[in-house]
C-alpha positions, -999 to +999 in steps of 0.1 A: -224+055+424-214+036+390-172+047+383-156+037+349-120+032+345-105+036+311-076+041+295-067+076+287-055+084+251-036+115+238-073+128+229-087+116+261-061+137+278-070+175+277-102+160+301-081+165+334-093+201+328-125+189+343-109+179+375-116+201+409-077+193+422-080+218+449-073+214+482-070+226+514-042+220+535-039+223+571-010+210+579+022+192+564+053+177+568+086+198+571+119+200+583+121+219+616+159+217+634+169+184+617+129+167+623+104+158+605+075+180+621+036+180+613+034+217+607+005+245+603+001+256+574-037+266+569-031+269+527-059+263+499-046+253+468-067+261+445-057+240+413-027+215+396+006+221+421+023+236+396-004+247+373-026+227+349+000+231+321+026+210+333+004+182+344-013+183+309+018+181+291+037+157+317+005+130+313+008+137+273+043+130+276+034+097+295+010+084+270+032+090+241+068+072+260+044+045+268+035+049+301+001+040+318-028+067+319-057+053+340-091+076+340-123+070+363-151+085+348-187+092+365-216+090+336-190+109+309-169+129+333-134+127+341-134+132+377-099+113+384-067+093+367-032+080+375-003+080+357+024+058+356+061+063+339+074+033+313+106+042+323+123+016+347+152+024+375+164+010+406+196-013+406+184-033+435+144-035+424+133-025+392+110+006+398+087+027+374+074+059+389+035+068+402+041+102+387+007+113+387-025+108+408-061+131+410-092+130+423-117+157+416-127+176+450-164+163+454-155+124+443-125+121+472-129+099+500-151+077+477-119+051+471-115+060+438-079+068+443-072+035+457-089+016+428-065+038+400-036+028+425-044-008+420-051-004+384-016+008+383+001-014+404-015-043+386+002-023+354+032-025+371+027-062+376+023-068+338+056-051+330+072-073+356+086-045+378+092-051+417+081-016+431+062+016+423+081+047+434+058+074+449+065+107+453+034+129+462+035+160+481+039+164+518+000+174+532-006+153+565-042+143+545-020+135+514+005+111+531-023+098+558-045+080+528 
């Protein structure tokens, strides 16, 4: 399968609607009795967490503010994307936020997310940033991969 990686611009950003962001969450990390533990959830998420509009607006804001947005395409269809915000923060190290990383359900477990991530790493290096800050969902599958 040939996957093409390309910078997303504002005109392309609406195409994230093509992504199936649904996820079955069997277990997730939770704080129970002051200890982090995996707990059974058995929950089906049917789209983008916090809704499509929230992620679409965040993507547009990242692009408008000079951030980095990269898409993964199979043929002409957008099947994944990742964004890196341009705002640098931190006192000891210079950080940027990996704000979003989504892969469409049928394309998961094919190293596409890894390639998007390393595109973001290379961009952060070009900005002379020390580290990437990742805030991810608590699902067991999200964290272990």
